[in-house]
C-alpha positions in Angstrom: -55.2 -30.1 -71.5 -52.1 -29.2 -69.4 -51.0 -31.5 -66.6 -50.0 -30.2 -63.2 -47.5 -31.5 -60.7 -49.6 -30.9 -57.6 -47.8 -31.3 -54.2 -48.9 -34.3 -52.3 -50.2 -32.2 -49.3 -52.3 -30.1 -51.7 -53.8 -33.3 -53.3 -54.4 -34.8 -49.8 -56.2 -31.6 -48.6 -58.4 -31.5 -51.7 -59.3 -35.1 -51.3 -60.1 -34.6 -47.6 -62.3 -31.6 -48.6 -64.2 -33.8 -51.1 -64.7 -36.5 -48.5 -65.7 -34.2 -45.7 -68.2 -32.4 -47.9 -69.7 -35.7 -49.0 -70.0 -36.8 -45.3 -71.5 -33.5 -44.3 -74.1 -33.7 -47.0 -75.0 -37.2 -46.1 -75.3 -36.2 -42.4 -77.3 -33.1 -43.2 -79.8 -35.1 -45.3 -81.1 -36.7 -42.1 -81.5 -33.5 -40.1 -84.8 -31.7 -39.6 -85.5 -29.0 -42.2 -85.0 -26.2 -39.6 -82.2 -25.8 -37.1 -84.6 -24.1 -34.7 -88.0 -25.5 -33.8 -90.5 -24.2 -36.4 -94.1 -24.8 -37.1 -94.9 -26.6 -40.4 -97.4 -25.3 -43.0 -99.6 -26.4 -45.8 -100.2 -24.2 -48.8 -103.3 -23.8 -51.0 -103.5 -25.9 -54.1 -101.5 -24.3 -56.9 -103.2 -23.2 -60.1 -103.3 -25.7 -63.0 -101.9 -28.5 -60.8 -102.8 -30.6 -57.8 -99.5 -29.9 -56.1 -99.7 -28.6 -52.6 -96.5 -27.6 -50.9 -96.0 -28.0 -47.2 -93.7 -29.0 -44.4 -94.3 -30.9 -41.2 -93.3 -29.2 -37.9 -89.6 -29.2 -37.3 -88.3 -30.1 -33.9 -85.1 -28.3 -34.6 -81.6 -29.7 -34.1 -80.6 -31.4 -30.9 -77.5 -30.1 -29.1 -75.5 -33.0 -30.5 -76.8 -32.4 -34.1 -75.9 -28.7 -33.8 -72.5 -29.5 -32.5 -71.8 -32.0 -35.3 -73.0 -29.4 -37.9 -70.6 -26.8 -36.4 -67.7 -29.4 -36.4 -68.4 -30.2 -40.1 -68.5 -26.5 -41.0 -65.3 -25.7 -39.1 -63.5 -28.6 -40.8 -64.8 -27.6 -44.3 -63.6 -24.0 -43.7 -60.2 -25.2 -42.5 -59.7 -27.5 -45.5 -61.0 -25.0 -48.1 -58.7 -22.4 -46.7 -55.8 -24.8 -46.8 -56.5 -25.6 -50.4 -57.1 -22.0 -51.5 -54.1 -20.5 -49.8 -51.6 -23.2 -50.6 -48.2 -21.8 -51.7 -48.4 -23.9 -54.9 -50.8 -21.4 -56.5 -48.2 -18.7 -56.4 -45.8 -20.8 -58.5 -48.1 -20.7 -61.5 -47.5 -18.1 -64.2 -51.1 -18.2 -65.3 -54.0 -20.5 -65.7 -54.7 -20.7 -62.0 -58.4 -21.3 -62.5 -57.7 -24.2 -64.9 -55.2 -25.6 -62.4 -57.7 -25.4 -59.5 -60.3 -27.2 -61.6 -57.8 -29.9 -62.5 -57.0 -30.3 -58.8 -60.6 -31.1 -58.0 -60.3 -34.2 -60.3 -56.7 -35.1 -59.5 -57.7 -37.9 -57.2 -59.8 -39.5 -60.0 -56.9 -39.6 -62.4 -54.5 -40.9 -59.7 -56.9 -43.8 -59.1 -57.2 -44.5 -62.8 -53.4 -44.7 -63.2 -53.1 -47.1 -60.3 -55.6 -49.5 -61.7 
């Protein structure tokens, strides 16, 4: 597998993207299932099983929750754009997809080497 000499700012942006995405997913896990107030439902029992799907009423997001979701989404867009449009990608003769996949794990190998 080829090794790449990623610029430090690109590595930092990719790591920030990973961290921001993880923080957003953790935050979103505690939010109501609907951003807007919505009534819940209970379905009929499914054939050949006792499973019944359903959701409780959703109060929707508070203004603070909606603002935090927008902040996370804006930061994720900014970071992903920074990574995707970095000038480094234009320096590669080929194998850009493989290089991008390697960048996603570059912080793992850097941590392993430091240990």
